[in-house]
Structures are given as C-alpha cells and as structure tokens.
C-alpha positions in Angstrom: 36.7 -26.4 -9.2 40.0 -24.6 -7.8 39.1 -21.0 -7.0 41.6 -18.3 -8.4 43.2 -16.5 -5.8 42.7 -12.9 -5.1 45.1 -10.4 -6.6 47.4 -9.1 -4.5 48.3 -5.9 -6.3 46.5 -3.5 -8.0 48.0 -2.5 -11.7 45.7 0.4 -12.9 47.7 3.3 -13.9 47.6 6.1 -11.5 45.4 9.1 -12.5 46.3 12.6 -11.8 44.3 15.9 -10.9 47.0 18.3 -11.6 44.7 20.9 -12.1 43.9 21.5 -8.5 47.7 21.9 -7.9 47.5 25.6 -8.9 49.6 27.1 -11.5 53.2 27.7 -9.3 52.7 24.4 -7.9 52.7 23.0 -11.0 55.5 24.9 -12.5 57.4 23.8 -9.4 56.4 20.3 -10.5 57.0 20.3 -14.1 60.9 21.7 -12.8 61.3 18.7 -10.8 60.4 16.0 -13.2 62.9 17.8 -15.6 65.5 17.5 -12.5 64.7 14.0 -11.6 63.8 12.4 -15.2 66.4 14.2 -17.1 69.0 14.1 -14.5 69.8 17.8 -15.3 70.3 20.7 -12.9 67.5 22.8 -13.7 67.6 26.5 -12.9 64.0 27.8 -12.4 62.9 31.6 -12.8 60.8 34.6 -11.7 57.0 34.1 -12.0 55.0 36.2 -13.9 52.0 36.0 -16.1 53.3 35.5 -19.1 55.7 32.4 -17.8 58.1 33.1 -20.4 60.7 30.9 -19.2 60.0 28.8 -16.4 63.0 26.9 -16.2 66.4 26.0 -18.4 69.5 24.7 -18.2 72.5 24.1 -20.7 74.1 20.8 -21.8 73.2 18.1 -23.6 70.3 15.1 -23.3 69.6 11.8 -24.9 66.0 10.8 -24.2 64.7 7.3 -23.8 64.2 6.8 -27.6 68.0 7.8 -28.6 67.5 11.6 -29.7 70.6 13.5 -28.3 69.5 17.8 -27.8 72.3 19.5 -27.2 72.7 23.8 -26.4 70.2 26.0 -24.0 67.1 24.3 -23.3 64.0 26.5 -22.0 61.2 24.8 -19.9 57.8 26.4 -20.5 54.7 25.8 -18.3 50.8 25.7 -19.4 48.4 25.3 -17.1 45.0 24.8 -16.9 42.7 25.3 -14.2 39.8 23.4 -16.0 39.9 19.9 -15.7 39.7 17.7 -19.1 40.9 20.4 -21.7 42.9 19.6 -24.4 45.8 21.5 -25.7 45.8 23.6 -29.0 48.4 25.7 -30.9 45.5 28.5 -30.8 46.4 28.5 -27.0 50.0 28.8 -27.5 50.8 32.8 -29.5 52.0 34.3 -26.3 54.5 31.2 -25.9 55.2 31.5 -29.4 56.0 35.4 -29.4 58.2 34.6 -26.3 60.5 31.7 -27.7 60.7 33.5 -30.6 62.9 36.1 -28.8 64.5 33.8 -26.4 65.5 31.7 -29.9 66.8 35.1 -31.5 68.8 35.5 -28.4 70.4 31.9 -28.2 68.3 30.8 -25.7 66.3 28.2 -26.9 68.1 25.6 -28.8 65.7 23.4 -27.6 61.7 24.2 -26.2 60.4 21.9 -24.0 56.4 22.5 -22.9 55.0 20.9 -20.0 51.1 20.5 -19.5 48.2 19.5 -17.5 45.8 19.0 -20.7 45.7 16.4 -22.6 47.9 16.3 -26.0 46.6 14.5 -29.1 48.8 13.0 -32.0 47.1 16.0 -34.0 47.8 18.8 -31.6 51.0 17.5 -30.9 52.1 17.8 -34.9 51.3 21.2 -35.5 52.6 22.6 -32.4 55.8 21.1 -33.1 55.9 22.5 -36.7 54.8 26.0 -35.2 57.9 26.2 -32.7 60.9 24.3 -35.2 59.7 26.7 -37.9 61.3 29.7 -35.6 64.5 30.7 -36.5 67.3 29.4 -33.9 65.0 27.1 -32.3 66.1 23.4 -33.6 63.8 20.8 -31.4 60.5 21.3 -29.9 59.1 18.7 -27.8 55.3 19.1 -25.4 54.2 16.5 -22.6 50.9 16.5 -22.1 49.0 15.3 -18.8 49.7 11.7 -19.5 53.2 11.7 -20.2 53.9 13.8 -17.1 51.3 11.2 -15.0 53.6 8.2 -16.7 57.1 10.1 -15.6 55.5 10.2 -12.0 54.5 6.4 -11.9 57.8 5.2 -13.2 59.7 7.4 -10.6 59.1 6.4 -6.5 61.6 9.1 -5.8 59.8 11.8 -7.3 56.4 11.0 -6.2 58.7 10.8 -2.6 60.2 14.6 -3.2 56.6 15.8 -3.9 54.4 13.7 -1.8 51.2 16.1 -2.1 51.2 13.7 -5.4 50.1 10.8 -3.3 46.7 13.2 -2.7 46.2 13.7 -6.0 46.3 10.0 -7.7 45.3 6.8 -7.0 47.9 4.8 -4.9 47.0 2.0 -6.3 49.7 1.1 -8.7 52.8 0.9 -5.9 50.6 -1.0 -3.0 49.9 -4.8 -2.6 46.8 -5.4 -0.3 48.7 -5.0 3.3 50.3 -1.8 1.9 47.2 -0.5 0.5 45.4 -0.9 4.3 48.5 1.0 5.4 48.3 3.6 3.2 44.5 4.8 4.0 44.8 4.3 7.5 47.7 7.2 7.0 45.9 9.1 5.0 42.7 8.9 7.4 44.4 10.1 9.8 45.1 13.2 8.1 41.9 13.2 6.4 42.3 15.4 2.9 45.3 17.6 4.3 47.6 15.2 2.1 46.6 16.8 -1.0 47.0 20.4 0.2 50.7 19.2 1.4 53.3 21.3 0.4 56.6 20.6 -0.2 59.0 22.9 2.4 62.6 22.9 3.3 61.8 20.9 6.5 60.6 18.4 4.5 63.3 18.2 2.1 65.8 17.7 4.8 63.9 15.4 6.3 63.5 12.9 3.2 67.4 13.7 3.0 67.8 12.6 6.0 65.8 9.0 6.2 67.8 8.5 2.6 71.1 9.1 4.1 70.8 8.0 7.7 67.8 6.1 7.7 66.6 8.6 10.5 65.1 12.0 11.1 64.3 13.5 14.2 61.3 16.4 13.5 61.3 19.1 16.2 58.8 21.7 16.2 55.8 23.7 18.3 52.3 22.3 18.0 50.3 22.8 14.7 53.3 23.2 12.6 53.3 20.0 10.4 55.1 17.5 11.9 52.6 14.9 11.2 52.0 15.7 7.6 55.5 15.7 7.0 55.9 12.4 9.0 53.2 11.2 7.1 54.5 11.8 3.4 57.7 9.8 4.4 55.9 7.2 5.6 54.1 7.0 2.0 57.1 7.6 0.5 58.9 4.7 2.5 56.2 2.4 1.6 56.6 3.4 -2.1 60.2 3.8 -2.7 61.4 0.9 -0.5 58.2 -1.4 0.4 58.8 -0.4 4.3 55.4 -0.8 6.1 54.8 1.7 8.1 54.3 1.1 12.0 53.2 3.5 14.3 54.7 3.4 17.6 54.0 5.4 21.0 56.9 4.0 23.1 60.3 1.8 22.9 58.2 -1.7 23.9 55.8 -1.0 20.9 59.5 -1.0 18.3 60.2 -4.4 20.3 56.8 -5.7 20.1 56.8 -5.0 16.2 60.6 -5.1 14.9 60.9 -7.8 12.6 64.4 -8.4 11.3 63.0 -9.8 8.4 60.9 -7.5 7.1 61.4 -3.9 5.5 60.2 -1.3 8.4 59.5 2.7 8.8 58.6 3.1 12.7 56.9 6.5 13.0 57.0 7.5 16.6 55.2 10.8 17.2 55.9 12.4 20.7 58.7 10.3 21.6 59.8 11.9 24.5 56.3 12.7 26.0 53.2 14.7 24.6 52.6 18.0 26.4 55.9 17.6 29.2 59.0 15.2 29.1 58.3 11.8 29.9 61.1 10.8 31.7 60.3 7.1 32.3 60.2 6.7 28.3 63.1 9.0 27.3 64.7 6.3 29.7 63.7 3.5 28.0 64.6 4.8 24.5 68.3 4.9 25.8 68.2 1.1 26.3 66.1 0.8 23.0 68.8 2.8 20.8 71.4 0.1 19.7 68.4 -2.0 18.9 67.5 0.9 16.5 71.0 1.2 15.2 70.7 -2.3 14.3 67.4 -2.0 12.6 68.5 0.9 10.3 71.6 -0.8 9.1 69.0 -3.8 7.8 67.0 -1.0 5.6 64.6 0.3 8.8 63.8 3.3 8.3 62.8 5.5 11.5 60.7 9.4 12.1 60.7 10.4 15.8 58.7 13.7 16.4 58.9 15.8 19.5 57.8 19.5 20.4 60.8 21.2 20.8 61.0 22.5 24.4 60.6 18.5 25.3 63.4 17.5 23.0 65.6 20.3 24.8 64.8 18.8 28.6 65.0 15.1 27.0 68.6 15.8 25.9 69.6 16.1 29.8 68.6 12.1 30.0 69.6 10.9 26.4 72.4 8.7 25.9 73.2 9.9 22.6 76.4 8.0 21.5 74.2 5.1 21.7 72.5 6.6 18.3 74.8 8.6 16.9 72.8 9.9 14.1 70.8 11.8 16.6 73.7 14.2 17.0 73.8 14.9 13.3 72.7 18.7 12.4 71.2 17.0 9.7 68.6 15.3 11.5 67.5 17.7 13.7 64.9 19.6 11.6 63.0 22.9 13.0 59.7 22.7 11.2 58.2 25.9 12.3 60.5 27.6 9.8 58.7 28.3 7.1 59.4 31.0 4.2 57.3 33.2 2.5 56.8 30.9 -0.5 56.1 27.9 1.5 53.4 29.9 3.6 51.6 31.3 0.9 51.9 27.9 -0.9 50.0 26.3 2.1 47.6 29.2 2.2 46.6 28.5 -1.2 46.2 25.0 -1.3 43.7 25.4 1.7 42.0 28.1 0.2 41.7 26.7 -3.4 41.2 23.3 -2.5 39.0 23.7 0.6 35.4 23.7 0.8 34.6 27.5 0.6 32.5 29.5 -1.8 34.0 31.2 -4.2 32.5 34.3 -3.6 34.1 33.9 -0.4 37.4 33.3 -1.5 37.3 36.6 -3.7 36.4 38.8 -0.8 39.4 36.6 0.8 41.8 36.8 -2.3 43.4 40.2 -1.2 43.7 39.6 2.2 46.0 36.4 1.9 49.4 37.7 1.6 48.9 39.6 4.9 47.8 36.5 6.5 50.4 34.4 5.5 53.3 36.8 6.7 51.6 37.4 9.5 54.1 36.0 12.7 51.2 33.6 14.2 50.7 32.1 10.8 50.9 28.0 11.0 49.6 25.4 8.7 46.9 24.4 11.0 45.8 28.4 10.9 45.5 27.7 6.9 43.2 24.8 7.3 40.7 26.6 9.3 40.6 29.5 7.1 40.3 27.4 3.9 37.0 25.7 6.0 33.7 27.8 6.3 32.9 25.9 10.2 35.5 28.3 11.1 34.9 31.4 9.6 31.1 31.9 9.8 32.0 34.9 12.3 34.9 36.1 10.6 35.0 39.8 9.3 37.1 39.9 5.8 38.9 43.0 6.8 42.8 43.1 7.1 41.6 43.7 11.5 39.2 40.4 11.4 41.8 38.5 9.6 44.8 39.8 12.0 42.4 38.2 14.8 41.8 35.3 13.5 45.4 34.6 12.8 46.7 36.1 16.6 43.7 34.9 18.7 42.7 31.0 17.1 41.7 29.4 20.5 39.0 32.3 21.5 38.0 31.9 17.6 37.5 28.5 18.0 35.3 28.9 21.2 32.8 31.2 19.4 32.8 28.8 16.4 31.8 25.6 19.2 29.5 28.2 21.0 27.4 28.7 17.4 27.2 25.0 17.1 24.2 23.1 17.6 23.1 21.0 21.1 23.9 17.6 19.4 27.2 18.9 17.8 28.5 20.3 21.0 27.8 17.1 22.7 29.4 15.0 20.3 32.8 17.3 21.1 32.2 16.5 24.8 32.3 13.1 24.2 35.6 13.0 22.5 36.8 15.3 25.0 35.3 12.9 28.0 37.1 10.1 26.5 40.7 12.0 26.3 40.6 12.6 22.7 40.0 9.3 21.2 36.2 8.2 20.9 35.9 4.2 19.4 33.4 3.9 16.8 30.4 2.5 16.9 29.8 4.8 19.9 29.1 2.8 23.4 27.9 5.6 25.8 28.7 5.4 29.5 26.1 6.3 32.6 28.5 9.6 33.1 28.9 10.5 29.5 24.8 10.2 29.1 24.1 12.6 32.1 26.7 14.9 29.9 24.5 14.6 26.9 21.7 15.6 28.8 23.5 18.1 30.6 24.3 19.4 27.0 20.5 19.3 26.0 21.2 16.5 23.5 19.9 12.5 23.1 22.5 9.5 22.3 20.3 9.5 19.0 21.4 13.2 18.1 25.0 12.9 18.7 25.6 9.9 17.0 23.9 11.8 13.9 25.8 14.6 14.4 29.7 12.7 14.4 29.5 12.1 10.5 28.6 15.9 9.9 31.6 17.2 11.8 34.1 14.9 10.2 36.4 17.0 8.5 36.5 20.4 10.3 36.3 19.9 14.5 36.7 16.0 14.7 37.6 13.2 12.2 37.3 10.0 11.7 40.5 7.8 11.5 41.3 4.0 11.9 44.0 3.6 14.6 44.9 -0.2 15.3 42.3 -1.7 13.5 39.7 0.4 15.2 37.9 3.3 13.8 36.9 6.0 16.1 36.7 10.0 16.8 39.5 12.7 17.7 39.8 16.0 17.5 40.8 17.3 14.2 43.6 19.5 16.0 44.3 19.4 20.0 43.3 23.1 20.2 39.5 22.1 19.5 39.6 20.3 23.3 41.2 23.6 24.3 38.9 25.5 23.2 36.0 23.0 24.6 37.8 22.8 27.9 37.9 26.4 28.3 33.9 26.7 27.4 32.8 24.3 29.9 35.2 25.7 32.7 33.1 28.6 32.4 29.8 26.9 33.3 29.6 25.2 36.8 26.4 23.4 35.7 28.9 21.6 33.1 32.0 21.0 36.0 31.7 17.3 35.6 32.1 17.0 31.6 35.3 19.8 32.5 36.9 17.4 35.1 36.2 14.4 33.3 37.8 15.7 30.4 40.2 17.9 30.8 43.8 16.7 30.4 45.2 16.3 34.2 48.4 18.7 33.8 45.5 21.0 32.9 43.7 21.0 35.7 46.9 21.1 37.7 47.1 24.5 36.6 43.3 25.8 36.4 41.8 24.4 39.6 41.9 24.5 43.0 40.7 22.3 46.2 39.8 24.2 49.2 43.0 26.7 48.8 42.4 30.3 49.3 44.0 33.0 47.8 45.0 31.2 44.3 46.1 32.7 41.3 44.8 31.6 38.0 42.1 29.5 39.3 39.5 28.5 36.6 37.3 26.4 38.5 37.1 25.9 42.3 36.3 22.2 43.2 33.3 21.8 45.2 33.8 19.2 48.3 31.5 16.7 46.9 33.8 16.6 43.6 36.4 15.8 45.5 36.7 12.0 45.4 36.0 11.9 41.4 39.4 14.3 41.1 41.2 12.3 43.0 40.4 9.0 41.3 42.2 11.0 38.2 45.0 12.2 39.8 46.1 9.1 41.2 45.5 7.0 37.7 47.7 10.1 36.2 50.3 9.6 39.2 50.8 5.7 39.0 50.9 5.9 35.2 54.4 7.4 34.7 57.0 7.7 37.0 57.8 11.3 35.9 54.2 12.6 36.8 54.6 12.2 40.6 56.2 15.6 40.2 53.4 17.5 38.9 51.0 15.7 41.2 53.0 16.8 44.1 53.5 20.3 43.1 49.1 20.5 42.7 49.0 18.8 46.2 51.3 20.9 47.6 50.2 24.3 46.3 46.5 24.5 45.0 45.1 21.9 47.8 43.6 23.2 51.1 43.4 20.4 54.1 40.5 18.6 53.5 41.4 17.1 50.4 44.8 16.5 51.4 43.2 14.2 54.3 40.8 12.6 51.9 43.5 12.5 49.2 45.8 10.2 51.8 43.2 8.8 53.4 42.7 7.0 50.1 46.5 6.7 49.2 47.7 5.1 52.5 51.2 4.4 51.0 51.3 7.8 49.2 53.7 9.8 51.5 55.9 7.0 52.3 56.7 6.5 48.1 57.3 10.1 48.2 61.2 10.9 46.5 63.5 13.1 48.3 66.2 14.1 46.2 68.5 16.9 45.7 68.2 20.4 45.3 66.2 20.2 48.2 64.7 23.9 46.7 63.7 22.3 43.3 62.0 18.6 44.7 58.2 18.8 44.7 58.0 16.1 47.4 59.7 18.0 49.6 57.0 20.8 49.1 54.6 18.6 49.8 56.1 16.8 52.9 55.9 20.7 54.1 52.5 21.3 53.8 51.2 18.1 54.8 53.4 18.7 58.4 51.8 22.2 58.3 48.3 20.5 58.6 49.4 18.3 61.0 48.8 15.3 58.6 52.5 13.9 58.3 52.8 10.9 60.6 56.1 10.9 62.8 57.6 7.6 61.5 57.3 8.8 57.7 58.6 12.7 58.7 61.6 10.6 61.0 62.2 8.3 57.5 62.3 11.4 55.1 64.1 13.8 57.9 66.5 11.3 57.3 67.3 11.1 53.8 67.3 14.8 53.8 70.3 14.2 56.2 71.9 11.8 54.2 71.5 14.0 50.7 72.9 17.2 52.7 76.1 15.8 53.5 76.5 13.6 50.3 75.5 16.4 47.5 76.1 18.7 49.8 72.7 20.2 50.0 72.4 23.0 52.2 69.0 23.7 51.4 67.7 22.7 54.5 69.0 25.3 56.2 66.1 27.6 54.6 63.1 26.9 56.7 61.1 27.9 53.3 62.5 25.1 51.6 62.3 22.2 54.0 60.8 23.3 57.0 59.7 19.8 58.5 63.2 19.4 60.1 63.6 19.9 64.0 66.1 22.0 65.2 67.9 19.4 66.7 68.0 17.9 63.0 69.5 20.5 61.5 72.2 20.2 63.9 73.3 17.2 63.5 73.4 17.8 60.2 75.6 20.3 60.3 77.7 18.2 62.9 78.0 15.5 59.8 79.3 18.0 57.5 81.9 19.1 59.5 83.2 16.0 60.7 82.2 13.5 57.5 82.2 15.7 54.6 84.7 18.7 54.8 88.0 16.2 55.8 87.3 14.8 52.2 86.2 17.8 50.3 89.2 18.6 47.9 88.1 14.7 46.8 84.7 16.0 46.4 85.8 19.0 44.5 87.9 16.4 42.3 84.9 14.1 41.6 83.0 17.3 40.4 85.7 18.3 37.9 86.0 14.7 36.4 82.4 14.1 35.6 82.1 18.2 34.0 80.4 17.8 30.4 80.7 20.9 28.3 76.6 21.4 27.8 77.5 24.5 30.3 80.2 26.5 31.3 82.7 25.5 34.8 80.9 28.0 36.6 77.4 27.3 36.0 78.2 23.7 36.6 80.2 24.2 39.9 77.4 26.6 40.9 75.3 24.3 43.5 78.8 23.2 45.1 79.8 27.1 45.6 76.4 27.7 47.0 76.5 25.0 49.5 79.8 25.4 50.5 78.8 28.9 51.0 76.0 28.7 52.9 77.4 25.8 55.0 79.9 28.7 56.1 77.3 31.2 57.0 75.9 28.6 59.2 78.8 27.4 60.7 80.5 30.9 61.1 81.1 30.9 64.7 83.4 27.8 64.5 86.4 29.7 62.9 88.5 26.1 61.9 85.7 25.1 60.0 84.4 28.4 58.2 88.5 28.4 57.4 88.4 25.5 55.7 85.5 26.1 53.6 86.8 29.3 52.6 90.1 26.6 51.3 87.6 24.7 49.7 85.8 27.2 47.7 89.0 28.6 46.4 90.0 25.1 45.5 86.2 24.9 43.6 87.8 28.3 41.6 90.8 27.0 40.5 88.9 23.8 39.1 86.6 26.3 37.2 89.8 28.1 35.9 91.5 25.1 34.6 88.4 23.5 32.8 87.9 27.1 31.5 91.4 27.2 30.0 91.3 23.4 28.8 88.0 24.4 27.0 86.1 21.3 25.4 86.4 19.3 22.5 82.7 18.3 22.5 80.7 20.0 19.6 77.9 22.0 20.3 74.3 21.7 19.5 72.6 24.9 20.2 72.5 25.6 16.3 70.3 22.9 16.2 67.5 25.5 17.3 68.6 28.3 15.9 69.7 27.0 12.3 66.9 28.7 10.0 65.8 27.2 6.4 68.4 28.3 3.8 65.6 29.3 1.1 66.3 31.3 -2.1 63.0 33.3 -3.1 62.7 35.1 -6.5 60.4 38.5 -6.4 57.5 37.6 -8.1 55.5 39.9 -10.0 52.5 37.6 -9.9 50.8 36.8 -6.9 50.5 32.8 -5.8 46.9 33.7 -4.8 46.2 35.1 -8.4 43.8 32.0 -9.4 42.8 30.8 -5.7 39.3 32.1 -6.3 38.9 30.5 -10.0 36.1 28.2 -10.4 37.1 24.7 -12.4 34.0 25.5 -14.6 34.8 29.0 -15.7 
C-alpha cells in the first residue's frame, strides 16, 4: 500500500486576534483595508471618543458582487477589547445619531461600518435597515471580524503593509513546509515582539524601496528597531513574492547561498561591521555588488542594516557605482526618527500587550504621554517598560519614569543585581560565550568555575534559562541550531559593568567582555591611565593575550585597535610577554601615511622606548617611513612626538631625498592630486594634507634658500589648484541629506489619548 505524501501547504483560514490591536491601531487597519481593497484614497480624521467619522472618500466604487456606490462615503470603526463579542444594533446608538447628522450635511450617502466583533446575519439585516432609514443615507454596509480577516487573507500586499498582522494570526495559509520553518525562525529571533510591531514611516519607506528597487539599507542607532523592520520585510517578501529568507553575515555567505533558480530574500545585519567599521568586509562587498545587482534583476530582494556612524565611515571605502541603488535617497532610511504617533503606538503596544498587571498599567497610564515624548525614548525602552522583570524597582512617578527612560543601562544593572544567583550565572554563560550559548548547554571547565564563583550550580543554571526567556534572554533558532542570546545587547553591557566592579569575578569579565570594550576599560601595567575599570594583574596576562591575538587575526581592520591598546594602555612587562608569544607581530605592522594617525607607528615608538624593538625591524620600518615621507609626501616624521624611532641621521637622509627626488616634480604631484579630487570634501580640505606637509618641509629646510623658494612656489601652485576646483564646482550629487532628512508625518491633533484603553482588561 502506497503511503500518501505529506501535505506541503497549510490551508486553514487564518484567525486574527483583532481585539489585541487597540482602538487606534484597529482604526488605522480599517482605513488601510478601505484604501487597499477598494482602491480608494481614504482620508483619515481626528481621533475622538465618539469616532464619528473615522475615514471618508468621494467617488464611485463597485463591489465584487456588482453593486455600484457613488457619492460621499463615511467609514466608521466600532472596536471592542473583549474577544468573541457579537455586534448588535443596541451598541450603535451613538453611531446612529452621528450618521443622521452627517447624512443631513450630505457627507454620508454611503455608510460603512468596520468592527472587530462578529456579525450575524440577523444583526446585519437589522443594523442596515436602521441606518438606511435615515434620510439622505442611501446604503449601509457592515464588515465584521470574519470579513476583515478575509480581506487580510486575500491580500498579501495588505499583510506586508501591516506586518503586525503576522504576529496576530496563523501564518499557515501563506507558507509551505520550508517557508513555515523560515518564518518561525525569523519570529523566534524577535520573541513576541512582532505582535507589537508598529508600521512607522521608516517601515513604509523601506517597503516602498523593496518594491521599487529590490533593495533597502536601514540605518540607525542601536535599539531603534532595525531588526524588527527587517523581520517584517522578510515575512512580507515570503508572503507576497514567495521569497525564502537567507540571513547573511558576510559577502561569502551570499556567494555560497545565492541561487538563480530560486526567489530569495537576503537579510544582512550589520553589513559593514557590528560596533566599528569592518574594512575588510566592506571591501569584500564591493566585489560582490555586481552579483547583487544581477540577483535583484532576477527577483531577489535585499535588506542591509548598519549603524549610522559605521555607514558614514564605510562610504569612504564603498564602490557605490557598482550598486547604484545604494546611492538613491529612497533606500537610505533613518529609522530612529519616530513621530509622536509612532512613539505612542509603540509604547501602547508594549504596555497593552505586555505581561504587566492591570493595576500597574493603571498606575503607569497617566505618565505614558510624557514617557513617549522623552528625547531618549526608543522601542527597547518601551519593551522594558512593558515587562515586569525590568520595573520591579521603578518608582511610578514623573521623576521615576524620566530616570527609567534616560538611564537604561544603570537601571538594567540594578535588575540583574536583584536576580537570584542561578539567573545571574545563566546570563554569565551567554556573556562568556560572546552572546550566543548553544542549547542544550555543554559547559567548559572555566564556565563551571564561573558558575561556582557566582554561587550557582550547573543544574540550577540550566533550570534558570527558561524563566529568563523573553525578558533578559531569548531562545532562538539560528542556522538550524537552538541557543540562547541576550534579548538586547545592553543586557550584556550592563552585566559587563557589574562583573568589572568585582575583582573576584575578573575571569568572567575578561572572558566575556567584547575585546573592543576591554581596550577602553582595562590597563595592563601602564600607570596613569584615565577611565580604567580594571587593572589586569600579571597572572591574567596570558589569558588576555590569547583573546587579543584571536581578535587581531580574525579581521584586518582589527589590527589598528590592537596597536592602539598595546601602545597606550600596556606596560613594558605586558608588551614583552605579548611579543614573546607573537614573534612575527612587529614585522607585520603596517606603516603608512599619514604618520600622525597610524597606530602601528605609535606602537613602534613605545616598543622602541622600552628597548623591545629589534634593530633589524627598526631599520625595516624606518625605510618604509623614508619612502612614504617623500612619495606622499608626509612630514610627520619631523615631529619626534609622532615618530620617535628614527635617528637624526635618518631624518636628514629623508630631507635630502625630498629635496632631490620630490621637489623637482612637485608641480606634477599637485596635478595628480587635482585629478584625483572628489567632491565629498571641499578643495581646501582635500589639499590640506599636502599644504601642511609642504609648509613643514619649508620650516625644516629654511636654511636652504633655494629649497624654501621652490616650496613657496609649490604652495602657490596648490592655492591655484584649490581656486580652480572651487570655481569649477562639482556635478556629483550631495549625500548629506541622507542623514538629515526627517520623516514627513502628518499628524492630527487628538482629543482622545491613545493610552485611553491601555489598562482595560479583556474580561471587563
């Protein structure tokens, strides 16, 4: 007997918990349904308790049943917090009075009622009869919860435009087996946050960019909602275009997973570096951009995210011409610029749908308007305020709320301090693993020691993980592997600060704190270092050196931070031990122009001062300085505070080389600079390094009248080049507005606060 094949699609109708939207979000949904399903531009109106005219349009509409409606249309929303209620004529007394007034003014030829309540056939008949009996009101139609759910099910575009619906209903009707697993993985990465998602201007702009360009770059500060928008776009692409989502970490991942025979949505978080510019990865994207263009042409979609300051630095290295859409202002989004309405809706969703008690919500309610308007407000603040795990010590008062919003990390530290030992140890494990703890948990010896230091046991820590899910930690599925990570990176920031305060927990701190943060917080035998949280003792040098070497070798752009740390925060003994463990390190240092900004030169100066720089290596790097000084040209070697490992004889040799090999051809050099000019900076700023170098060479060689005169002529030629470029101007587009454009929100004054029903119990 042949076994029937397993079904690959889920066809059950979706059920949407519309009662959880809140009155304002439901009203916005109804206007969107009218606009999308009817093909009409619906005008929204002021919010008020009576909701008399929630939306309107004028024109002609023909329904799917062939009915034709003309004239003025009024849209009325009737919302209930309680699930499962039936709409009855008795609950529409106020609406009947308003409809009578509107019809008398000619504003309600057609009256449409949307409700999240269920509509029976009997109720539909009696309500329509009552409204159509009003003089001047020709047609009344009512759309209940079932009909609205049908609209949503039948319109993938509507679901994409209002992605919070993915968090309210069953995704089965749009997903086959493989897609269902992908959607679950996307949603698991955000926990229950998707059902609190708010459609902001940033999301709408991103959705337009995906539709029009197949590409969007989301730029913003940490905790501003980039990942939530990216996840919503991924689900929308899966729904509307059947694109399978691939989370890409670096260009090689894209090359390995790109499939020309499959529709794909590529989600690249922190595309150009996580906390600082990843120069090597940015360079690799340049080589990959032509392949991305080809993928977009065949229907692939892309969302890149980046912190704004990282992207500004990355643009100096990006070959934007290889991916023209990245230059288009339509795809550069400032996601942290939230309007008043968006802030309030985000905060409403997290409080209304969060696990706080009704009593707490009622105490909080009078202060929510002020909290949403706070300059430090962010979606992450809203999430924490809606979760009792973060508000145990909160004073519900204007001052208490202001402190909660303005100082999130210190308050989070207090939350962690109040946890039991097993819960703190669970966070410590995630911290020590660099933010990702695979499940089931297999402990390393040093982790067992850390757990013991924190007063817990392996069994109690494993038991503590589940209760932390959704508050401080979250269980997610990543590339087929389940594991634990911090709900937000600031959880690990706060934990790092706590263990740094306790020398007994130093091993946890040194093992888990990200290396770039260690570089700004610790010192290793160097005296008089400001801002030092931890002075690492000599018996911990070996462990720290292992982490530094691994960090240094992982990415080329990590070399400069390592050099700066070694040069500025480490003493002779640490450097001696480091160089013993890494005998090739000094020989691999990159010496380049401009000397004053090169960390490798800073480190060579310190190593030379401590007597740790071998002479053969000193001569090798001195030769590089000599070459760059005359080719760039770069006069930084003349300042002993910038380059101190040269001998006086070597300095004089460089000056002679400049006189004999650079100065005779300086006009050609100026022309080369002029030809390579880019309008990203003013001509004066562009030529400043050359002007400064020539001026310093003139001072150093002032005794040679002929050389000084020739340098004066060269400086005059530089000034002529600057004037010529200033006059010519540039036809290249300016990009600064990418970072200064604000969202163009049109908000309406409201007599009813969105927080009006935030404390309403569904059972009431």
